[in-house]
N, C-alpha and C positions, 0 to 999 in steps of 0.2 A: 513453346510456352505451354505449361501444364494447365489445361482448362478444366480438369476433372475435379478440382477442389472447389468447395462452396466458398463464396466470399465471406470474409469475417469483418464485421464492423465493430470498432472498439472506441469507447469514449475514454479520454485521458485527461481528467480534470487535474489542474495544477493551480495552487494558490501561491502567489509570489509575495515575498516581502523584500523590497528593494530588488536586488538582482538574484537572490537565492529563492529556491522553491521551498516554501514553508511546509506545504502539504502536497503530496503527489502520489501517484500510483505505486512507486517504489517504496515509499515510506509506509504507506498503508499495507502493502504486501509484507513488509518487514514486521510491522506490528502484529499482523495475523500469524506470521511464522513464529514470532516470540510467544504468542498465546499458545500455539500448537506445540512448540518445542520446549518451552519453559526456560529458555536462556538465550541471550544474545549470541553466544558462541554456537549453539546448536542451530539457531535460526539462520545465522550467517552461512554455516556449512550447508544447510538445506537449500539456501538460495544461491550457493556457489560464489559467495563473496568473502572477503577477508573479515576477520573479527573487527579490525580497525575501521574498515569502511562501514560496517554495520553500526559500530559504536558512534562514529561521526554522524551518521544519518539520524540515529536516535538523539544524540546530543543537539543537533541542529533543530530537530522537531521539538524537543523539550524546550529549547530556548525560544521557539516561536510561539509557544502556547502559554496561556495564563497559568494553567496547571499542567504538570508533567504527564506525558502519555505513558512513560515507562519509568519505573523506579528500580534501582539495583541495590542489593544488600551486599555488604562486604563478605568475603569468604570467611568461613569458620571451619569447624570440624567436618561439616558436610559440604563445604564450598559455598560460594555466593549464590544468589538467586536473582532473577529478574521477574518483575511483575508488571503486566500491562494494567495501568490504573483504570479507575472508572472513567476518567476523562479520555483515556486512550481507547477504551471500548466504545464510548460514545462517539469519538471521532471516526472510528471504523464504521460504526452503524450509519452515521450521517453521510459519510463519503459514499458508501455502497448504496444508500438510499438515493442520493443525487444521481449516481450512475443509472440506477433502475428507472428513475423518473425521466431522465433524459432519453434513455433508450425507448421507453414507452411513448413519450411525446413525439419522438422522431420515427416511430415504427413505419408509418405510411411513406415517409420520404426515403427511409432506408430500403423498403421493399421496392419502391420505384427506381431507386438508384441501382439496386441489385439486378433488376430486370434489364437494365441498360448494359450490363456486362455480358461478355461472351460466355456462352454455356460451356 
């Protein structure tokens, strides 16, 4: 067992609607990748997933929200485009804020748990 690596604690917030995950870490990471890459295709490649998988995740997310997180424009002379909407940006901000708040609130317990692990 490699004990030289520092333990990593990670919060994985998921919001369920029925049996499906409406909002979760993968969808938030995909939104961030779309912001960075400028398209679903490039974001999917960056994340190592198929375009179809990325599109299905975006579609499921959009159907779960009152306002879409992502809007796509049909291709033209310069090709189509993908935009993370204001609602999508707000969703990312709130999701990351919840993670930071949880991490901060649990800092003492995380430190105590980490000290219980083998060095």
